[in-house]
C-alpha positions, 0 to 999 in steps of 0.5 A: 523516493516512494511515490503515491498516485491515487490512479482510481476511485469510485466516481460520486462515491460521496453521494453514494455512500450517503444514498445507501446510508438513506437506505438504512434510515427510510422507506424509500425504494432503491430508485428513489434513494438519491432523489432530492440528495442536493449537495449541501444534503449529500455534505450534512448527511454523510458528516453526521454519518462520519461522527456516528461512526456509522461506517458500512455504507462507505464499503460501497466506494473504492480507491485504486493507489499505484506507489513505486520507490517502497521496500518489501518490507513495507508491502509485507506489511501493508499485504496484512490488510486483507480487504484489499486486491494487490497486484505488485512486481514480480522478482519471478518474472521480472530480472533485476540487473540492477536493483535498487533499494530503500535506505531507512533513515537512521541508516543513512544518517549514519555514516559507518552503518550505511556504508556497510549497508550499501557493501551489502546491497552491491554483494547481494547483487553480484550473488544474485547475478552469480547464481542465476547464471550458474542456474541459467546454464544448468537449466539452458543445457537441460532443455537442449538435451530434452530437444526444446528449440533455444528460443525457447530453452532461453526463455525457461531456463532465464524464468527458472534461474531467477526464481531461485535466484531471487531469494537473496534480495533484501527486505530493501529491495525496491519493489512497486504495486498497485492496490485496491481498498474500500473506504472502511478498509482504508479508515482502518489503515489509517488508524493503524498505519497513521499511528507513530507506532507504525514503522517510519516507511508504511506511516509516510505512505499512509499519510501520504495516502491520506492526503490524497483521498482527502483531495477527493473526499473531504467529508468522508475522510473528515475523521480519518487518521491515526486512532487518537485524532478521535478519542483516548490513544488506543495503545494504551501505555505503550502510547508515543505520549505525543497525541495533542502534536499529531492531533494538530498535525492530522487536522 
């Protein structure tokens, strides 16, 4: 089960965005841009800003998420959003004695497909264990012959054995990641990944992330979501054909 946590976010972010945007449109100095920015003024100015799609000021606000219970298939897509910072659990340093894995719903709901899938996962673990053990013995003996002490030989042998044995793991392998995006990058992420045509797993994660940021900054993200909620479907002939339903869901 995927778990999404909003770990950190820029405090007073909506006020900060309003102040930065105000600088663009006034003769006020930097030290004056937050003067007289009451809660009501921040709300009205920010709401106007979002409706005008003036997005550069929102880059000043960042959000850090922690996500677990997701597949490597998902994180391969996530890291394509390059204006972000990522820290992912390493299979090079973490030995997976019994790896967890994500089963796509279509496979989970098909009895025969699930049996085949789970068998493949068990075999992957078996082969990982066998390969890492074989490589460990080889590396360990080499370091002992080179006069390394036993502790150092074991540590180096284990690291080198699992960094190669990990190649056996499937994209279904469960992983954990912490990442930070600014609000503008998040807007783009939501436009692409909340869309019905996005792959199911990253779409679920994107929707959960959107719920989290809306809790803290509802005005900033009032128009956030798939591309079709604020205009025509950007997918053209490849549209899912469910724009009315999608708009209702993301209200």
